C-alpha positions as CSV (number, residue, x, y, z in Angstrom):
1,M,-18.6,-8.1,-57.0
2,S,-18.8,-6.9,-53.1
3,V,-15.7,-5.3,-52.0
4,Q,-14.6,-7.0,-48.4
5,Q,-14.2,-4.2,-46.1
6,P,-10.7,-4.8,-43.8
7,S,-12.0,-5.7,-40.6
8,T,-11.8,-3.2,-37.5
9,P,-9.2,-4.3,-34.9
10,D,-10.8,-4.6,-31.4
11,L,-8.8,-1.7,-29.7
12,K,-9.8,-2.9,-26.3
13,V,-7.9,-6.6,-26.2
14,S,-5.5,-5.4,-28.4
15,R,-4.1,-2.8,-25.6
16,H,-4.6,-5.7,-23.2
17,G,-2.3,-7.4,-25.4
18,Q,0.3,-5.4,-25.7
19,M,0.1,-4.1,-22.1
20,A,0.6,-8.1,-21.4
21,E,4.2,-8.1,-23.9
22,A,5.2,-5.1,-21.7
23,F,5.0,-6.8,-18.4
24,E,6.5,-10.0,-20.0
25,I,9.7,-7.5,-21.5
26,F,9.6,-6.1,-17.6
27,A,9.5,-9.8,-16.1
28,T,12.6,-11.1,-18.8
29,G,14.7,-8.2,-18.4
30,M,14.2,-7.8,-14.3
31,G,14.4,-11.4,-13.5
32,P,18.7,-12.2,-13.2
33,F,18.5,-8.7,-11.7
34,I,16.0,-9.6,-8.6
35,D,17.4,-13.3,-8.7
36,A,20.8,-12.2,-7.8
37,R,19.8,-9.4,-5.4
38,M,17.3,-11.9,-3.6
39,Q,19.7,-14.7,-3.5
40,G,22.6,-12.8,-1.9
41,Y,19.9,-11.2,0.9
42,F,18.5,-14.7,1.7
43,S,22.1,-16.7,1.1
44,D,20.8,-19.3,3.9
45,E,17.5,-20.5,2.3
46,I,17.2,-22.7,-0.2
47,S,14.5,-20.9,-2.5
48,W,14.7,-17.5,-2.0
49,A,11.4,-17.1,-4.1
50,E,9.8,-19.6,-1.6
51,T,10.8,-17.4,1.7
52,A,10.1,-14.3,0.1
53,A,6.3,-15.7,-0.6
54,N,6.2,-16.6,2.5
55,R,7.0,-13.7,4.2
56,M,4.1,-11.9,1.8
57,G,1.5,-14.0,2.6
58,R,1.6,-15.5,-1.3
59,P,1.0,-18.8,-2.5
60,A,4.9,-19.7,-3.9
61,E,3.9,-21.5,-7.0
62,H,3.5,-17.8,-8.8
63,G,7.0,-18.1,-9.0
64,A,10.4,-15.7,-9.6
65,T,9.3,-14.8,-13.3
66,D,5.6,-13.4,-12.8
67,P,5.5,-9.7,-13.0
68,L,3.4,-9.4,-10.4
69,F,5.3,-11.1,-8.2
70,Q,8.9,-9.4,-9.1
71,L,6.9,-6.1,-8.3
72,L,5.5,-7.3,-4.9
73,V,9.0,-8.5,-4.1
74,L,10.6,-5.1,-5.1
75,R,8.0,-3.2,-2.7
76,R,8.8,-5.4,0.5
77,F,12.0,-5.9,0.1
78,W,13.0,-2.5,-1.2
79,G,14.7,-1.0,1.6
80,P,17.3,-4.2,2.5
81,V,17.9,-5.0,-1.1
82,F,17.1,-2.5,-3.9
83,A,17.2,1.2,-2.3
84,D,20.9,1.1,-2.9
85,F,20.5,0.7,-6.4
86,F,16.9,2.3,-7.3
87,G,16.4,6.5,-6.5
88,P,13.3,6.4,-3.9
89,E,11.3,8.0,-7.0
90,V,11.2,4.7,-8.2
91,R,9.5,3.0,-5.4
92,K,6.6,4.7,-5.9
93,L,6.6,3.7,-9.6
94,V,6.6,0.3,-8.6
95,D,3.7,0.9,-6.4
96,Q,1.9,2.1,-9.7
97,L,2.5,-0.9,-11.8
98,I,1.6,-3.5,-8.8
99,E,-2.0,-1.4,-9.3
100,S,-1.9,-1.8,-12.8
101,R,-0.8,-5.2,-13.1
102,N,-3.7,-6.1,-11.1
103,L,-6.3,-3.8,-13.0
104,W,-4.7,-5.8,-16.2
105,A,-5.3,-9.1,-14.9
106,H,-9.1,-8.1,-14.0
107,F,-9.5,-6.6,-17.6
108,S,-10.0,-3.4,-15.1
109,L,-7.7,-1.4,-17.5
110,P,-8.7,1.9,-17.9
111,D,-9.6,2.4,-22.2
112,D,-7.4,5.9,-21.8
113,T,-4.1,5.5,-24.2
114,A,-2.5,8.6,-21.8
115,Y,-2.7,6.4,-18.8
116,L,-1.2,3.0,-20.6
117,D,1.5,5.6,-21.9
118,R,2.1,7.0,-18.8
119,I,1.8,3.0,-17.1
120,L,4.7,1.8,-20.4
121,L,6.9,5.0,-18.9
122,C,6.8,3.6,-15.5
123,I,7.7,0.1,-16.7
124,E,10.4,1.8,-18.8
125,R,12.0,3.8,-15.9
126,V,12.4,1.3,-13.7
127,L,13.8,-1.8,-16.1
128,A,16.4,1.0,-18.3
129,P,18.9,0.7,-15.3
130,V,18.9,-3.3,-15.3
131,S,17.8,-4.0,-18.6
132,P,18.7,-1.0,-21.3
133,E,18.1,-2.6,-24.2
134,D,14.6,-3.4,-23.8
135,T,13.5,-0.4,-23.2
136,T,13.6,0.2,-27.4
137,R,11.1,-2.7,-27.6
138,L,8.6,-0.9,-24.9
139,R,9.4,2.4,-26.7
140,Q,7.7,0.2,-29.8
141,I,4.6,-0.4,-27.6
142,R,4.1,2.9,-27.0
143,T,4.2,3.6,-30.5
144,R,2.0,1.1,-31.5
145,L,-0.3,2.1,-28.3
146,K,-1.1,5.4,-29.8
147,N,-1.1,4.3,-33.4
148,P,-3.0,1.2,-33.8
149,T,-3.5,1.4,-37.3
150,E,0.0,2.1,-38.7
151,G,1.5,-1.4,-39.4
152,D,1.8,-4.5,-37.4
153,T,3.3,-6.3,-34.5
154,N,5.8,-7.8,-36.6
155,S,7.1,-4.2,-38.4
156,T,10.0,-3.0,-37.9
157,V,10.8,0.6,-36.9
158,V,13.5,2.1,-38.7
159,E,14.7,5.0,-36.6
160,T,17.4,7.9,-37.6
161,V,19.8,9.2,-35.5
162,D,18.0,12.6,-34.9
163,S,14.8,10.8,-34.4
164,V,16.7,8.3,-31.5
165,A,18.0,11.4,-30.0
166,L,15.0,13.3,-29.8
167,R,12.8,10.3,-28.0
168,S,16.0,10.1,-25.8
169,Q,15.4,14.1,-25.0
170,L,11.9,13.2,-24.6
171,I,12.3,10.5,-22.5
172,E,14.6,12.1,-20.0
173,S,12.4,15.1,-20.0
174,E,9.1,12.7,-18.8
175,S,11.5,11.8,-16.5
176,A,12.9,15.0,-15.2
177,F,9.1,16.4,-15.2
178,Q,8.0,13.1,-13.2
179,D,11.2,13.6,-10.8
180,L,9.2,17.5,-10.2
181,Q,6.5,16.1,-9.7
182,D,7.2,13.6,-6.9
183,R,9.1,16.1,-5.8
184,Q,6.9,18.5,-5.3
185,T,4.5,16.2,-3.3
186,E,7.3,15.4,-1.1
187,L,7.6,19.2,-0.4
188,A,3.8,19.8,-0.5
189,D,3.7,17.0,2.4
190,Q,6.5,18.2,4.3
191,L,4.9,21.9,4.6
192,D,1.7,20.1,5.7
193,L,3.6,18.1,8.8
194,A,5.5,21.4,9.2
195,R,2.0,23.6,9.6
196,R,0.8,20.9,11.6
197,A,3.7,20.6,14.0
198,N,3.3,24.3,13.9
199,A,-0.1,24.3,14.9
200,G,0.6,21.7,17.6
201,R,3.2,24.3,19.6
202,Q,1.0,26.8,19.0
203,L,-1.9,25.2,20.6
204,R,0.3,24.2,23.5
205,L,1.8,27.4,24.3
206,S,-1.8,28.7,24.7
207,E,-2.4,25.6,27.0
208,V,1.0,26.7,29.0
209,E,-0.4,30.3,28.8
210,R,-3.6,29.4,30.1
211,E,-1.9,26.8,33.1
212,L,0.5,30.0,34.3
213,L,-2.8,32.5,34.5
214,E,-4.4,29.6,36.9
215,A,-1.5,29.4,38.9
216,S,-1.3,33.4,39.1
217,G,-4.4,33.4,40.1
218,R,-4.1,30.9,42.5
219,T,-1.2,32.5,44.1
220,E,-2.8,35.8,44.7
221,V,-5.4,33.6,46.5
222,L,-2.7,32.0,48.7
223,E,-1.5,35.0,49.6
224,S,-4.5,36.9,50.2
225,Y,-5.0,33.9,52.6
226,L,-1.7,34.0,54.1
227,E,-1.6,37.6,54.9
228,A,-4.9,36.7,56.6
229,E,-4.1,34.6,58.8
230,R,-0.7,37.0,59.6
231,N,-2.9,39.5,60.7
232,S,-5.4,37.4,62.5
233,R,-2.3,35.7,64.5
234,N,-0.9,39.3,65.2
235,R,-4.6,40.4,67.0
236,L,-4.3,37.2,69.2
237,E,-1.0,37.8,70.3
238,W,-1.6,41.5,71.2
239,L,-4.8,40.0,73.0
240,F,-3.2,37.4,75.3
241,V,-0.4,40.0,75.9
242,G,-2.7,42.4,77.1
243,F,-5.2,39.5,78.8
244,I,-1.8,38.5,80.7
245,A,-1.1,42.5,81.3
246,V,-4.9,42.3,83.4
247,M,-4.0,39.3,85.1
248,L,-0.9,41.1,86.3
249,L,-2.6,44.2,87.3
250,V,-5.1,42.4,89.2
251,V,-2.6,40.2,91.1
252,I,-0.9,43.7,91.9
253,I,-3.9,45.2,93.4
254,L,-5.1,42.1,95.3
255,A,-1.9,42.0,96.8
256,S,-1.5,45.5,98.0
């Protein structure tokens, strides 16, 4: 009698499904928050979703509950609607999630657990201030993603107080690390801009110095020309005076 071996799960399909679940958790948690904010911003419109879709040049049938539509709304209306609630670092996370959502839709997500884990962490960081109770479900997905052979999607994960505290500290550490990386990138960009600005000022200073040297050279030439003109005029004046004196002498001689 042969023993039937357990089937090996298709990890790629499993990961795609887990990311779909994560984006749905995001959409469900963010929906009421985005709806309230956008209704307040488009208070004179019948449907803020339709108005926002028109402004973004997208079909209105995607609906306000679609996670990609929600992410695009966050990015498009960040300044007037969401910037006062989220920190500036969250905007970069939104861009990353838009990219990953598009990759997911085309079945093109990298087959890299570390990359998928970062995306799940981005979802958690954006969702946590709005719907903190959903972060536990996202953490469960991260756990299943890292350990696909342990348990199934319906298993209940029992965590001790210490493990919860450690997990919370890990999340905070990862968030702090990401913040430091973002700050480092911002400082590097600012340094690069400062260097470019300084190089531009140095170039302008060199041009001004060259123009001053050219102007100084032209001034010296003009002074030499004026000096020559003065000398020539003085010679002409003396010649004229000498001519008048000779004419007076001739007149005197003829008169005598």
